[in-house]
GULOMAR-657956 format. One record per atom (N, C-alpha, C): x, y, z; residue in three letters. Coordinates in pm, whole numbers, padded with zeros to 5 digits, always signed. Layout:
! GULOMAR-657956
XYZALA ...
END
This chain:
! GULOMAR-657956
+01060-03068+01893MET +00987-03097+01783MET +00971-03236+01725MET +01107-03283+01739THR +01127-03429+01671THR +01050-03535+01780THR +01082-03511+01893ALA +01010-03585+02018ALA +00855-03586+02007ALA +00806-03460+01970ASN +00662-03449+01965ASN +00602-03528+01846ASN +00679-03503+01724ARG +00637-03579+01604ARG +00628-03728+01639ARG +00744-03785+01711ALA +00753-03927+01732ALA +00626-03983+01823ALA +00605-03898+01926VAL +00478-03928+02004VAL +00345-03916+01924VAL +00347-03821+01845THR +00216-03813+01764THR +00200-03935+01685THR +00327-03970+01607ASP +00315-04101+01519ASP +00267-04220+01603ASP +00323-04242+01729VAL +00301-04346+01794VAL +00144-04351+01845VAL +00089-04238+01890LEU -00037-04219+01932LEU -00140-04264+01796LEU -00104-04199+01686THR -00172-04245+01590THR -00174-04396+01537THR -00067-04462+01557ARG -00053-04599+01527ARG -00136-04683+01630ARG -00139-04638+01758GLN -00235-04694+01861GLN -00370-04681+01847GLN -00415-04561+01795ALA -00552-04540+01765ALA -00604-04600+01652ALA -00512-04641+01553LEU -00549-04716+01462LEU -00560-04852+01495LEU -00486-04907+01583ASP -00509-05050+01616ASP -00632-05082+01671ASP -00707-04973+01729TYR -00853-04970+01752TYR -00941-04954+01668TYR -00921-04850+01590ALA -01010-04791+01500ALA -01037-04886+01365ALA -00927-04933+01312VAL -00927-05018+01203VAL -01041-05148+01220VAL -01025-05227+01321PRO -01117-05334+01347PRO -01266-05283+01376PRO -01278-05179+01439LEU -01414-05114+01462LEU -01471-05097+01318LEU -01397-05050+01219ALA -01456-05007+01082ALA -01533-05107+01037ALA -01506-05242+01066ARG -01586-05355+01003ARG -01707-05373+01069ARG -01745-05293+01184TRP -01861-05318+01263TRP -01961-05213+01207TRP -02090-05247+01154GLU -02172-05150+01098GLU -02223-05045+01179GLU -02254-05074+01314PRO -02318-04971+01392PRO -02204-04859+01407PRO -02079-04900+01419TYR -01978-04792+01423TYR -01989-04709+01316TYR -01981-04775+01192ALA -01994-04685+01060ALA -02100-04591+01056ALA -02210-04638+01118ALA -02336-04555+01119ALA -02325-04456+01212ALA -02269-04481+01331ALA -02228-04368+01432ALA -02151-04273+01381ALA -02042-04313+01280MET -01939-04206+01226MET -02026-04129+01142MET -02144-04172+01076GLY -02218-04109+00975GLY -02293-04001+01038GLY -02336-04041+01149VAL -02410-03928+01243VAL -02318-03824+01285VAL -02207-03862+01320ALA -02110-03753+01364ALA -02066-03660+01258ALA -02050-03718+01126LEU -02014-03631+01024LEU -02121-03530+01001LEU -02249-03579+00996SER -02361-03488+00970SER -02359-03375+01067SER -02357-03408+01209ALA -02345-03313+01322ALA -02233-03217+01290ALA -02123-03258+01252GLN -02002-03188+01227GLN -02038-03079+01108GLN -02100-03135+01012SER -02133-03043+00899SER -02233-02937+00931SER -02340-02978+01010ALA -02429-02879+01077ALA -02365-02772+01163ALA -02282-02807+01255LEU -02216-02724+01332LEU -02117-02636+01266LEU -02055-02668+01158ALA -01975-02579+01069ALA -02054-02466+01000ALA -02191-02489+00977ARG -02252-02379+00904ARG -02259-02242+00983ARG -02307-02251+01112PRO -02303-02128+01177PRO -02170-02054+01198PRO -02047-02137+01210ARG -01929-02066+01215ARG -01892-01999+01082ARG -01935-02066+00961HIS -01913-01986+00851HIS -01994-01859+00817HIS -02111-01854+00889VAL -02203-01734+00887VAL -02130-01626+00964VAL -02100-01675+01081SER -02023-01588+01192SER -01895-01515+01129SER -01829-01600+01051GLU -01702-01546+00993GLU -01751-01443+00886GLU -01844-01487+00799TRP -01881-01374+00716TRP -01927-01252+00753TRP -02009-01268+00872ALA -02071-01146+00955ALA -01945-01072+00987ALA -01860-01117+01043PHE -01737-01057+01106PHE -01661-00979+00999PHE -01648-01029+00885ARG -01580-00962+00773ARG -01652-00842+00735ARG -01791-00851+00715ARG -01877-00756+00666ARG -01874-00629+00774ARG -01864-00663+00904LEU -01870-00571+01002LEU -01724-00495+01013LEU -01628-00569+00994THR -01496-00510+01033THR -01390-00507+00922THR -01427-00569+00795GLY -01341-00553+00676GLY -01242-00643+00704GLY -01222-00725+00804VAL -01097-00800+00813VAL -01142-00960+00797VAL -01045-01011+00715ALA -01094-01172+00687ALA -01014-01256+00778ALA -01102-01356+00801THR -01021-01458+00887THR -00924-01546+00827THR -00841-01625+00874THR -00733-01690+00811THR -00790-01801+00710THR -00904-01853+00755ALA -00998-01948+00667ALA -01036-01873+00538ALA -01098-01757+00553GLN -01143-01668+00451GLN -01037-01628+00342GLN -00898-01600+00398GLU -00787-01551+00319GLU -00749-01697+00238GLU -00747-01794+00313ARG -00717-01920+00243ARG -00816-01939+00116ARG -00940-01946+00148ALA -01037-01973+00052ALA -01041-01861-00060ALA -00998-01730-00034ALA -00974-01650-00142ALA -00866-01686-00238ALA -00740-01734-00175ARG -00634-01763-00263ARG -00682-01894-00353ARG -00762-01981-00290GLU -00798-02105-00372GLU -00883-02053-00497GLU -00972-01961-00464ARG -01052-01889-00577ARG -00967-01846-00687ARG -00870-01769-00656SER -00764-01700-00738SER -00710-01826-00821SER -00658-01920-00747ALA -00594-02043-00826ALA -00695-02106-00931ALA -00815-02117-00875ARG -00918-02168-00976ARG -00940-02095-01098ARG -00954-01964-01075ARG -00963-01866-01189ARG -00832-01873-01292ARG -00719-01880-01224ALA -00592-01900-01321ALA -00603-02019-01394ALA -00639-02125-01326LEU -00650-02246-01404LEU -00761-02259-01514LEU -00879-02190-01474ALA -00985-02213-01570ALA -01038-02075-01606ALA -00975-01995-01675PRO -01025-01861-01682PRO -01144-01856-01773PRO -01249-01792-01725GLY -01375-01755-01802GLY -01467-01890-01777GLY -01417-01978-01711ASP -01518-02092-01673ASP -01583-02091-01536ASP -01678-02017-01547ARG -01746-01976-01395ARG -01799-02099-01335ARG -01849-02210-01419ALA -01889-02324-01369ALA -01809-02398-01261ALA -01678-02390-01322ARG -01577-02473-01269ARG -01515-02386-01140ARG -01525-02263-01154GLN -01487-02174-01034GLN -01580-02174-00926GLN -01724-02194-00952ARG -01820-02178-00850ARG -01840-02329-00800ARG -01810-02421-00861SER -01855-02539-00838SER -01785-02582-00682SER -01867-02672-00609THR -01826-02711-00481THR -01675-02801-00501THR -01694-02885-00601ALA -01594-02972-00650ALA -01526-02929-00783ALA -01409-02889-00789PHE -01348-02856-00904PHE -01308-02965-00987PHE -01320-02956-01137TRP -01266-03054-01207TRP -01187-03013-01327TRP -01126-03101-01393HIS -01034-03095-01501HIS -01113-03174-01615HIS -01087-03099-01727GLU -01169-03154-01845GLU -01082-03162-01970GLU -01106-03261-02051GLY -00991-03259-02168GLY -01058-03364-02273GLY -01026-03350-02391GLY -01064-03458-02502GLY -01217-03429-02536GLY -01245-03507-02633ALA -01394-03489-02682ALA -01455-03631-02724ALA -01585-03633-02711GLY -01655-03751-02737GLY -01734-03800-02626GLY -01766-03921-02608ALA -01862-03970-02489ALA -01782-03933-02376ALA -01855-03917-02264PRO -01795-03885-02139PRO -01739-03992-02056PRO -01637-03965-01989VAL -01565-04054-01886VAL -01521-03976-01781VAL -01570-04026-01655LEU -01552-03941-01525LEU -01451-04036-01443LEU -01339-03973-01399LEU -01236-04038-01327LEU -01251-03996-01179LEU -01251-04072-01092LEU -01262-04040-00932LEU -01138-04096-00875LEU -01073-04008-00817ASN -00936-04053-00757ASN -00966-04097-00608ASN -00876-04140-00535GLY -00891-04200-00407GLY -00836-04112-00305GLY -00820-04166-00172TRP -00794-04116-00033TRP -00674-04012-00084TRP -00685-03890-00044THR -00592-03770-00042THR -00550-03743-00190THR -00572-03820-00296ALA -00542-03797-00438ALA -00642-03699-00502ALA -00595-03592-00580SER -00690-03517-00657SER -00717-03556-00793SER -00780-03492-00879GLY -00793-03524-01004GLY -00664-03505-01089GLY -00575-03430-01044LEU -00445-03390-01097LEU -00377-03545-01104LEU -00406-03626-01010MET -00298-03753-00999MET -00364-03866-01078MET -00372-03839-01213TRP -00393-03983-01287TRP -00274-03989-01383TRP -00227-04075-01417PRO -00091-04080-01515PRO -00129-04013-01640PRO -00046-03952-01692SER -00066-03878-01817SER -00069-03968-01946SER -00011-04096-01938ALA -00037-04184-02043ALA -00169-04228-02067ALA -00244-04265-01955LEU -00387-04317-01940LEU -00479-04197-01976LEU -00446-04083-01924VAL -00536-03973-01959VAL -00541-03941-02107VAL -00407-03921-02170GLU -00401-03901-02298GLU -00453-03996-02400GLU -00441-04112-02352ARG -00495-04219-02434ARG -00642-04200-02447ARG -00712-04185-02316LEU -00877-04187-02324LEU -00920-04045-02389LEU -00852-03942-02388GLU -00893-03807-02429GLU -00876-03817-02588GLU -00806-03919-02632GLN -00825-03942-02800GLN -00956-03970-02838GLN -01048-04043-02745ARG -01179-04092-02804ARG -01286-04026-02702ARG -01256-03989-02581PHE -01344-03963-02486PHE -01335-03791-02439PHE -01449-03748-02380CYS -01428-03626-02312CYS -01401-03669-02167CYS -01293-03651-02103VAL -01249-03693-01988VAL -01260-03593-01873VAL -01334-03625-01778VAL -01354-03533-01657VAL -01279-03602-01532VAL -01199-03517-01467ARG -01132-03565-01356ARG -01156-03457-01238ARG -01226-03521-01147VAL -01291-03429-01011VAL -01176-03422-00893VAL -01175-03322-00851ASP -01097-03293-00731ASP -01200-03311-00620ASP -01194-03428-00527ASN -01274-03459-00417ASN -01256-03358-00328ASN -01350-03328-00248ARG -01341-03225-00124ARG -01213-03245-00044ARG -01150-03135-00040GLY -01033-03159+00056GLY -00906-03170-00029GLY -00913-03215-00166SER -00783-03240-00240SER -00797-03134-00370SER -00676-03120-00422GLY -00665-03047-00537GLY -00709-02902-00525GLY -00788-02861-00624TYR -00841-02731-00625TYR -00980-02725-00563TYR -01007-02834-00481SER -01129-02832-00392SER -01085-02825-00242SER -00965-02786-00208ARG -00917-02790-00076ARG -00988-02709+00005ARG -01053-02617-00034CYS -01158-02516+00068CYS -01292-02550+00046CYS -01340-02653-00021ALA -01464-02697-00019ALA -01530-02736+00118ALA -01657-02708+00150PRO -01685-02735+00282PRO -01684-02883+00327PRO -01615-02891+00442THR -01584-03021+00488THR -01632-03019+00642THR -01667-03136+00709PRO -01653-03252+00667PRO -01761-03306+00569PRO -01727-03425+00494ALA -01822-03449+00375ALA -01821-03611+00392ALA -01929-03657+00346SER -01945-03798+00350SER -01918-03853+00202SER -01907-03981+00199ILE -01890-04045+00058ILE -02024-04021-00026ILE -02143-04012+00030ALA -02254-03963-00051ALA -02251-03834-00086ALA -02206-03738-00012THR -02187-03588-00037THR -02089-03582-00154THR -01978-03656-00158MET -01895-03654-00265MET -01934-03702-00396MET -02040-03809-00388ALA -02103-03872-00491ALA -02196-03757-00554ALA -02258-03680-00475ASP -02354-03574-00512ASP -02272-03463-00586ASP -02140-03437-00519ASP -02059-03342-00606ASP -02033-03390-00742ASP -01993-03513-00761ALA -01965-03583-00905ALA -02085-03571-00990ALA -02205-03592-00934ALA -02321-03578-01020ALA -02357-03445-01054ALA -02319-03339-00970ALA -02346-03201-00990ALA -02235-03162-01116ALA -02111-03230-01125VAL -02036-03192-01206VAL -02077-03247-01356VAL -02130-03374-01347LEU -02182-03439-01455LEU -02294-03356-01521LEU -02379-03289-01454ARG -02491-03235-01481ARG -02449-03107-01579ARG -02344-03056-01526THR -02276-02920-01592THR -02222-02978-01721THR -02141-03101-01732VAL -02051-03115-01844VAL -02130-03182-01950VAL -02233-03269-01920THR -02290-03351-02017THR -02431-03396-01992THR -02511-03406-02081PRO -02639-03471-02056PRO -02636-03627-02059PRO -02538-03681-02111GLU -02524-03820-02137GLU -02486-03902-02020GLU -02536-04029-02011PRO -02478-04118-01914PRO -02341-04146-01915PRO -02246-04169-01829THR -02118-04177-01826THR -02050-04294-01778THR -01936-04331-01846VAL -01857-04436-01799VAL -01782-04379-01680VAL -01791-04433-01559VAL -01742-04373-01437VAL -01622-04485-01387VAL -01504-04426-01369VAL -01390-04502-01320VAL -01333-04459-01183VAL -01344-04543-01085GLY -01308-04509-00955GLY -01211-04578-00899GLY -01107-04529-00839LEU -01000-04594-00766LEU -00993-04570-00636LEU -01001-04674-00552SER -00989-04679-00416SER -01110-04611-00334SER -01092-04486-00275MET -01211-04424-00213MET -01277-04369-00346MET -01226-04346-00459GLY -01292-04313-00582GLY -01402-04421-00628GLY -01355-04531-00604GLY -01445-04648-00639GLY -01560-04652-00534GLY -01545-04606-00417MET -01670-04598-00315MET -01762-04489-00371MET -01706-04364-00402ILE -01786-04258-00443ILE -01853-04319-00577ILE -01794-04379-00667ALA -01856-04437-00784ALA -01965-04516-00759ALA -01954-04609-00658GLN -02060-04697-00620GLN -02173-04614-00569GLN -02149-04503-00491GLU -02242-04437-00426GLU -02329-04344-00546GLU -02236-04300-00637LEU -02289-04223-00748LEU -02382-04303-00829LEU -02364-04439-00856ALA -02453-04526-00931ALA -02572-04543-00867ALA -02570-04558-00719LEU -02692-04576-00653LEU -02783-04451-00628LEU -02722-04351-00607ARG -02791-04217-00589ARG -02840-04142-00725ARG -02759-04164-00819HIS -02807-04104-00948HIS -02766-04195-01066HIS -02837-04300-01063PRO -02838-04422-01164PRO -02839-04358-01307PRO -02911-04252-01340GLY -02929-04221-01475GLY -02810-04138-01525GLY -02713-04117-01432ARG -02587-04052-01458ARG -02478-04128-01502ARG -02495-04266-01475VAL -02388-04360-01494VAL -02423-04461-01596VAL -02348-04494-01692ARG -02360-04581-01803ARG -02297-04716-01769ARG -02176-04701-01707ALA -02092-04827-01665ALA -02004-04783-01555ALA -01961-04883-01483LEU -01862-04863-01367LEU -01756-04940-01391LEU -01614-04870-01358VAL -01499-04960-01360VAL -01451-04931-01215VAL -01433-05040-01129LEU -01404-05009-00993LEU -01266-05074-00961LEU -01164-04986-00943ALA -01037-05035-00927ALA -00971-05016-00795ALA -00917-05134-00738GLY -00843-05141-00596GLY -00952-05065-00477GLY -01064-05110-00488THR -01157-05059-00380THR -01229-05158-00307THR -01330-05121-00238ARG -01410-05230-00156ARG -01544-05198-00133ARG -01630-05290-00094PRO -01770-05271-00075PRO -01783-05207+00054PRO -01895-05142+00113PRO -01929-05079+00220PRO -01921-05165+00327PRO -01890-05092+00459ALA -01895-05174+00586ALA -02022-05256+00605ALA -02024-05347+00665PRO -01917-05435+00708PRO -01871-05549+00620PRO -01906-05534+00474ALA -01875-05647+00389ALA -01721-05654+00330ALA -01651-05537+00383HIS -01499-05539+00337HIS -01430-05607+00421HIS -01302-05640+00366LEU -01181-05700+00456LEU -01123-05585+00528LEU -01056-05609+00626GLN -00986-05505+00700GLN -00872-05453+00630GLN -00848-05334+00622VAL -00727-05280+00588VAL -00622-05270+00692VAL -00499-05327+00656PRO -00395-05333+00754PRO -00362-05193+00833PRO -00382-05207+00956GLY -00346-05092+01037GLY -00212-05038+01039GLY -00111-05118+01011ASP +00029-05081+00981ASP +00048-05003+00865ASP -00015-05042+00750VAL -00016-04972+00629VAL -00074-04833+00648VAL -00184-04821+00702ILE -00229-04687+00719ILE -00145-04604+00796ILE -00104-04673+00902GLY +00001-04576+00990GLY +00116-04522+00908GLY +00168-04614+00837ARG +00278-04552+00739ARG +00242-04451+00635ARG +00120-04462+00588LEU +00091-04356+00501LEU +00046-04226+00552LEU +00021-04241+00700LEU +00001-04115+00765LEU +00117-04056+00820LEU +00232-04084+00819ARG +00348-04057+00876ARG +00380-03911+00808ARG +00458-03842+00872ARG +00488-03704+00830ARG +00650-03705+00802ARG +00693-03625+00714PRO +00833-03625+00678PRO +00918-03583+00795PRO +01023-03640+00813ALA +01115-03609+00924ALA +01177-03456+00893ALA +01208-03389+01001PRO +01290-03263+00977PRO +01406-03261+00882PRO +01385-03180+00779GLY +01499-03181+00684GLY +01495-03271+00548GLY +01384-03365+00580GLU +01374-03466+00477GLU +01319-03410+00332GLU +01370-03443+00231ASN +01325-03408+00111ASN +01191-03450+00085ASN +01113-03335+00032ARG +00947-03383+00031ARG +00938-03460-00086ARG +01010-03457-00191ALA +00994-03537-00304ALA +01039-03683-00278ALA +01135-03684-00211GLU +01187-03826-00172GLU +01081-03892-00082GLU +01016-03826+00010PHE +00925-03860+00118PHE +00818-03901+00049PHE +00741-03832-00048PHE +00617-03878-00097PHE +00656-04008-00209PHE +00769-04003-00275ALA +00815-04123-00341ALA +00821-04253-00259ALA +00865-04232-00140SER +00855-04341-00047SER +00723-04376-00006SER +00638-04290+00009ILE +00493-04337+00045ILE +00427-04405-00052ILE +00420-04354-00183TRP +00347-04397-00303TRP +00406-04526-00359TRP +00542-04542-00349SER +00606-04666-00403SER +00568-04792-00303SER +00529-04763-00184GLU +00478-04867-00087GLU +00332-04936-00134GLU +00266-04866-00217LEU +00141-04883-00260LEU +00133-04975-00388LEU +00268-04960-00461CYS +00273-05038-00589CYS +00312-05177-00576CYS +00299-05274-00669GLY +00324-05403-00669GLY +00476-05428-00662GLY +00544-05534-00612PRO +00670-05548-00579PRO +00768-05525-00701PRO +00871-05427-00684GLY +00957-05397-00792GLY +00905-05289-00892GLY +00771-05254-00891PHE +00739-05174-00982PHE +00784-05025-00988PHE +00816-04972-00860ALA +00869-04834-00842ALA +00994-04836-00898ALA +01078-04930-00855ALA +01223-04928-00899ALA +01236-04969-01059ALA +01149-05043-01107ALA +01157-05052-01251ALA +01093-04928-01335ALA +01011-04851-01288HIS +00956-04728-01346HIS +00970-04596-01261HIS +01087-04561-01256PRO +01109-04449-01182PRO +01038-04310-01226PRO +01046-04318-01381ASP +00985-04208-01444ASP +00821-04181-01422ASP +00763-04295-01396LEU +00617-04297-01348LEU +00606-04253-01217LEU +00695-04284-01131LEU +00678-04243-00982LEU +00700-04110-00989LEU +00811-04067-01050GLU +00849-03908-01055GLU +00734-03807-01093GLU +00656-03870-01199GLU +00546-03789-01236GLU +00432-03788-01135GLU +00401-03904-01066LEU +00328-03918-00956LEU +00346-03818-00849LEU +00473-03811-00807VAL +00519-03713-00701VAL +00505-03566-00754VAL +00546-03551-00859ALA +00518-03395-00916ALA +00379-03368-00903ALA +00291-03465-00936GLN +00141-03422-00931GLN +00089-03408-00780GLN +00156-03504-00684VAL +00134-03470-00556VAL +00170-03329-00511VAL +00308-03294-00527LEU +00363-03165-00491LEU +00284-03040-00552LEU +00230-03062-00661ALA +00157-02942-00733ALA +00040-02889-00637ALA -00037-02991-00576ARG -00139-02933-00496ARG -00144-03062-00358ARG -00064-03043-00277PRO -00072-03129-00175PRO -00187-03130-00086PRO -00254-03240-00035THR -00362-03247+00042THR -00329-03226+00179THR -00399-03118+00245PRO -00366-03096+00387PRO -00406-03215+00470PRO -00307-03223+00572LYS -00329-03321+00681LYS -00490-03324+00740LYS -00541-03226+00764ALA -00671-03228+00814ALA -00778-03282+00716ALA -00741-03255+00581SER -00843-03307+00483SER -00813-03467+00481SER -00694-03499+00493THR -00658-03646+00488THR -00733-03727+00609THR -00746-03675+00712PHE -00823-03721+00822PHE -00980-03707+00809PHE -01019-03609+00736ARG -01163-03605+00719ARG -01199-03693+00596ARG -01134-03719+00488GLN -01170-03815+00412GLN -01158-03937+00456GLN -01065-03981+00565MET -01064-04101+00637MET -01214-04122+00705MET -01257-04026+00770SER -01371-04032+00847SER -01489-04058+00747SER -01490-04007+00632ALA -01601-04040+00527ALA -01588-04171+00480ALA -01479-04236+00475ILE -01450-04373+00431ILE -01498-04458+00542ILE -01467-04442+00670ALA -01512-04506+00802ALA -01667-04503+00817ALA -01732-04401+00764ALA -01865-04393+00789ALA -01963-04458+00676ALA -01901-04507+00585TRP -01974-04564+00461TRP -02005-04710+00494TRP -02133-04724+00475HIS -02188-04877+00521HIS -02309-04896+00416HIS -02349-05011+00447GLY -02469-05055+00362GLY -02433-05134+00264GLY -02372-05259+00259PRO -02347-05334+00138PRO -02455-05405+00067PRO -02564-05414+00139GLN -02700-05467+00080GLN -02759-05392-00024GLN -02723-05249-00023ARG -02778-05156-00131ARG -02703-05173-00263ARG -02595-05254-00263LEU -02531-05271-00395LEU -02603-05351-00482LEU -02717-05438-00444ARG -02780-05521-00530ARG -02878-05419-00617ARG -02885-05297-00601HIS -02962-05205-00664HIS -02874-05135-00778HIS -02751-05176-00800ILE -02656-05121-00920ILE -02693-05199-01022ILE -02758-05126-01141ALA -02805-05196-01257ALA -02708-05186-01374ALA -02624-05090-01367CYS -02540-05075-01495CYS -02416-05166-01497CYS -02379-05197-01621PRO -02254-05289-01634PRO -02140-05250-01573PRO -02072-05350-01469THR -01980-05310-01365THR -01857-05413-01402THR -01727-05343-01396THR -01622-05432-01394THR -01546-05381-01261THR -01494-05500-01199VAL -01407-05479-01088VAL -01262-05515-01102VAL -01178-05437-01096VAL -01030-05458-01123VAL -00937-05472-00989VAL -00877-05562-00975HIS -00796-05585-00841HIS -00668-05639-00855HIS -00562-05603-00794GLY -00450-05651-00787GLY -00431-05772-00680GLY -00353-05872-00702ASP -00342-05981-00619ASP -00245-05946-00501ASP -00190-05853-00509VAL -00082-05811-00412VAL -00108-05662-00358VAL -00238-05603-00364ASP -00265-05481-00315ASP -00239-05481-00171ASP -00139-05384-00127PRO -00117-05370+00015PRO -00212-05296+00090PRO -00302-05207+00041LEU -00398-05134+00104LEU -00534-05189+00119LEU -00580-05245+00011MET -00706-05307-00018MET -00684-05446-00041MET -00689-05566+00063PRO -00652-05698+00043PRO -00751-05739-00077PRO -00703-05827-00158VAL -00761-05878-00290VAL -00899-05924-00280VAL -00933-05971-00148GLY -01059-06037-00127GLY -01184-05920-00124GLY -01139-05784-00106ASN -01248-05688-00132ASN -01293-05681-00266ASN -01201-05688-00375GLY -01250-05695-00505GLY -01350-05814-00527GLY -01305-05936-00485MET -01390-06035-00514MET -01533-06038-00447MET -01534-05979-00316ARG -01651-05952-00246ARG -01740-05866-00306ARG -01684-05754-00364LEU -01751-05636-00433LEU -01814-05686-00554LEU -01744-05783-00649ALA -01791-05838-00766ALA -01917-05933-00732ALA -01914-05995-00619ARG -02029-06086-00574ARG -02147-06012-00534ARG -02117-05877-00470LEU -02237-05818-00440LEU -02305-05731-00530LEU -02242-05699-00643ILE -02302-05612-00754ILE -02347-05718-00864ILE -02489-05706-00895PRO -02539-05820-01000PRO -02460-05800-01129PRO -02422-05912-01172GLY -02371-05935-01296GLY -02221-05856-01316GLY -02163-05831-01206ALA -02032-05754-01212ALA -01921-05856-01276ALA -01835-05804-01352ARG -01726-05895-01403ARG -01598-05859-01315ARG -01538-05960-01270TYR -01411-05944-01189TYR -01283-05979-01272TYR -01182-05888-01258VAL -01060-05893-01330VAL -00966-05868-01248VAL -00873-05997-01215GLU -00774-05972-01114GLU -00631-05992-01196GLU -00531-05899-01137ARG -00401-05903-01220ARG -00292-05947-01127ARG -00211-06030-01159ALA -00105-06095-01076ALA +00010-05977-01064ALA +00066-05965-00943GLY +00155-05865-00942GLY +00133-05715-00933GLY -00014-05706-00943LEU -00061-05581-00932LEU -00088-05514-00790LEU -00042-05401-00761GLY -00066-05343-00634GLY -00178-05246-00619GLY -00178-05141-00545HIS -00316-05056-00523HIS -00328-04951-00630HIS -00241-04942-00734LEU -00251-04829-00821LEU -00268-04871-00975LEU -00369-04952-01004PRO -00395-04999-01144PRO -00372-04874-01246PRO -00424-04761-01230PRO -00387-04655-01334PRO -00261-04647-01372PRO -00179-04644-01270LEU -00009-04620-01286LEU +00040-04763-01336LEU +00005-04865-01265GLU +00069-04991-01287GLU +00021-05061-01416GLU -00103-05055-01447ALA -00172-05121-01572ALA -00276-05028-01645ALA -00222-04931-01700PRO -00296-04827-01747PRO -00393-04869-01867PRO -00330-04978-01948ASP -00380-05029-02084ASP -00488-05131-02026ASP -00481-05176-01912VAL -00606-05266-01867VAL -00714-05171-01850VAL -00704-05073-01779LEU -00824-04989-01746LEU -00866-04910-01884LEU -00777-04895-01962ALA -00811-04797-02085ALA -00897-04907-02186ALA -00859-05028-02189ASP -00917-05121-02267ASP -01052-05156-02209ASP -01084-05152-02071ILE -01209-05188-02024ILE -01298-05052-02063ILE -01242-04924-02041VAL -01328-04830-02062VAL -01380-04817-02213VAL -01273-04851-02290GLU -01306-04841-02445GLU -01430-04949-02476GLU -01425-05051-02414GLN -01531-05167-02440GLN -01660-05152-02358GLN -01646-05041-02285SER -01776-05035-02199SER -01878-04963-02271SER 
END
């Protein structure tokens, strides 16, 4: 088992050595998009056949049993709220006032926002946190899905929650979804706050393949899961942050363990990121936009934030020294101040 795990990890790293550079080539991203669409189309007949099998035999497939457990978990979390129970993407909602939408990144659900930031925002705003497909309480949502599909999910949530244009905060992959949301549903977005993210291919700077490889590793046999996730997420912070703030890291790990993202969903979301392209489209974003980036972001090199700010007309660029990939955790007051001023 240990040998198989080691071989898998080596093969993953070798595949990333080829895939990461290709991701900056727009035809590759476009081809990935076509593949995602084909996979989605092929998945529909399978769902129909599973439904027919259960109707005829009364026996549920493993996937159907898993989906039933997810529906039960949704009902327990939001009793009486049929909109959230039936939505493709589940969401969490709190506070009152003008709406603010929080979109989290790769593998991270809407649960994984620091309580200090959420509580401050909920004092003045109605705060909506979406579980992207494959994460949180959207783990059994239809996949694979593209960045555009997840942007449409977010728009559907906003249509249910509020008629008002919304301040949208996107972190990492969530920042990509936020950009796509502003392009596809401009009437829904009042302002954008884009943190630790990048523009579409091929305008972005390459993500270090060794960093991705470390994030994709699996815990060793017998390794404590909390310690494993703490080591994963601490790598994304600025130097010394995790050691100086163990309480914040402990909260983040507890949020991860509450609803872990399945490995299959991790790779499907990665495919959605790889298929996202067309930076020239960003010139059509007309809402006020603030780009926030750390100068020591280990996952999204800081030049990505600079390029993104140049591609979006009138965007403001805010860079923080010593800040890593997790501004909501490392600099919550910076984000909260921007939202409150938007």
